[in-house]
C-alpha positions in Angstrom: 118.0 120.3 311.0 116.1 122.7 313.2 117.2 125.7 311.1 115.8 124.1 308.0 112.5 123.3 309.7 112.3 126.9 310.8 113.0 128.3 307.3 110.4 125.9 305.8 107.8 126.9 308.3 108.5 130.6 307.6 108.2 130.0 303.8 105.0 128.1 304.2 103.5 130.9 306.3 104.3 133.4 303.5 102.7 131.3 300.7 99.1 132.2 300.0 96.5 129.6 300.8 93.9 128.4 298.4 91.2 130.2 300.3 93.1 133.5 300.2 93.6 133.1 296.4 89.9 132.5 295.9 89.0 135.5 298.1 91.5 137.7 296.3 90.2 136.6 292.9 86.6 137.2 294.0 87.5 140.7 295.3 89.3 141.6 292.1 86.4 140.4 290.0 84.0 142.3 292.2 86.0 145.5 291.8 86.1 145.1 288.0 82.4 144.4 287.9 81.6 147.5 289.9 83.8 149.6 287.7 82.1 148.2 284.6 78.7 149.0 286.0 79.8 152.5 286.9 81.2 153.1 283.4 78.0 151.6 281.9 76.0 154.4 283.4 78.5 157.2 283.5 80.3 156.9 280.3 77.4 157.3 277.9 76.2 160.4 279.7 79.7 161.8 279.7 80.2 161.1 276.0 76.8 162.6 275.2 77.5 165.7 277.2 80.8 166.0 275.5 79.2 165.6 272.0 76.5 168.1 272.9 79.0 170.6 274.1 81.1 170.2 270.9 78.0 170.4 268.6 76.6 173.4 270.5 80.0 175.1 270.3 80.0 174.6 266.5 76.5 175.9 266.2 77.4 178.9 268.3 80.4 179.7 266.1 78.4 179.4 263.0 75.6 181.5 264.6 78.1 184.3 265.5 79.9 184.2 262.2 76.7 184.4 260.1 75.5 187.3 262.2 78.6 189.2 261.4 78.3 188.4 257.7 74.6 189.5 257.7 75.6 192.8 259.3 77.9 193.4 256.3 75.1 192.7 253.7 74.1 196.1 252.4 70.5 197.1 251.7 71.4 197.5 248.1 72.4 193.8 247.9 69.0 192.8 249.3 67.3 195.1 246.8 69.4 193.5 244.0 68.0 190.1 245.0 64.5 191.4 245.0 65.0 193.0 241.6 66.5 189.8 240.2 63.5 187.8 241.3 61.1 190.3 239.8 63.1 190.2 236.5 63.0 186.4 236.4 59.2 186.6 236.9 58.7 189.1 234.1 60.9 187.0 231.8 59.3 183.6 232.6 55.7 184.2 233.4 54.7 184.9 229.7 56.2 181.6 228.7 54.1 179.5 231.1 50.6 178.3 230.1 47.7 176.7 232.0 46.5 173.4 230.6 43.1 171.8 231.2 41.5 168.7 229.7 37.9 167.8 229.1 35.9 165.0 227.6 34.4 167.4 225.0 35.3 170.6 223.1 33.4 173.1 225.4 33.4 176.8 224.7 36.9 178.3 224.8 35.7 181.6 226.1 35.8 180.5 229.7 38.2 178.0 231.4 36.2 178.1 234.6 33.0 176.8 233.2 32.3 173.5 231.4 33.5 170.0 232.2 37.3 170.4 232.7 38.6 167.5 234.6 42.4 167.8 234.5 44.7 170.8 235.2 48.4 171.5 235.0 51.2 173.7 233.8 53.1 173.9 230.6 55.9 176.0 229.1 56.3 177.3 225.6 59.6 176.0 224.3 59.4 177.3 220.8 57.7 180.3 219.2 56.1 178.1 216.6 53.7 176.8 219.3 55.4 173.9 220.9 54.6 173.4 224.6 56.2 171.0 227.1 54.1 169.6 229.9 53.7 166.5 232.1 52.1 163.4 230.6 49.9 162.8 233.7 48.2 166.2 233.1 46.6 164.8 230.0 45.1 161.7 231.5 41.7 163.1 232.4 40.4 163.9 228.9 41.1 163.8 225.2 40.5 167.5 224.5 43.4 169.7 225.6 42.8 173.4 226.4 45.6 175.9 226.7 45.3 179.3 228.4 48.2 181.7 227.7 49.5 184.4 230.0 47.8 187.0 227.8 44.5 185.2 228.4 44.1 183.7 224.8 42.6 180.2 224.6 43.5 177.4 222.2 42.8 173.7 221.7 46.1 171.9 221.5 47.3 169.0 219.4 49.1 166.2 221.2 52.3 165.5 219.3 53.7 162.9 221.6 53.9 161.7 225.2 56.1 159.5 227.3 54.5 158.2 230.6 57.9 156.8 231.7 59.5 160.2 231.9 56.1 161.9 232.5 56.6 164.3 229.6 54.4 165.4 226.7 54.7 167.8 223.8 51.7 169.9 222.6 51.2 172.2 219.6 49.0 175.2 219.3 48.4 177.4 216.3 49.1 180.9 217.7 51.2 183.9 216.8 53.2 186.3 219.0 54.3 183.6 221.4 57.2 184.1 223.9 59.3 181.0 224.5 61.4 180.1 227.5 65.2 180.2 227.4 67.0 176.9 227.5 69.8 176.4 230.1 72.4 173.8 230.6 71.4 171.4 233.3 74.9 169.8 233.3 76.3 173.1 234.7 73.8 173.2 237.5 75.3 172.6 241.0 73.7 171.6 244.3 72.9 174.8 246.2 72.4 177.0 243.2 69.4 179.3 243.3 66.4 178.5 241.2 63.0 180.0 240.4 60.0 177.8 239.7 57.2 179.2 237.6 54.0 177.4 237.0 50.2 177.3 236.9 49.1 175.0 239.8 45.4 174.7 240.4 44.7 177.4 237.8 46.9 180.0 239.6 48.5 181.4 236.4 51.8 183.1 236.8 52.7 181.5 240.2 56.4 181.8 241.0 58.5 180.6 243.9 62.2 180.6 244.8 64.5 178.0 246.2 67.8 176.1 245.7 68.8 172.9 243.9 68.5 170.3 246.6 70.1 167.4 244.7 70.8 166.2 241.2 69.9 163.0 239.2 
């Protein structure tokens, strides 16, 4: 009987008490909470630093690679691009017209005097005298004046306009016109080089260069 009592007392001493279980649980939760707090402040900074390092490494690789490619670009290639831009300008500028509108048919000899209220660009799309422009250009007055690249002046007839697509077609009675070449927009891809020629604010023959940023 005494041996059983001794064994039972030893077993009871080894069993955790309720207090020790509570303390152990509180200690574990405290450790977990501390770890969560530490991760809350350290993990975002660590991830951000890692992301920054990766992104910077990518930029550095692209920077170095593009530098090597540019070293291989010959001066003749750069000259070819310059000549191409000049060729496009010479081909397209004669097809672009300056359009102004007025409330009355003032003298055609000068586009800087009179009562012109609206200004915009147009492009000759057919040698017969058809001109494509924006519909909003014609909103300021009923009389439409057209100034050609060769400095001839005409009063245009409005054949039709569509405010929804902001397009309008004009007609002038003129000879010796140079029309723009038509391309295929379905074959155009994002990133392709483009030249834009126009007559903004009366600056006839203005040209700029860029790329197709997006389609549709």
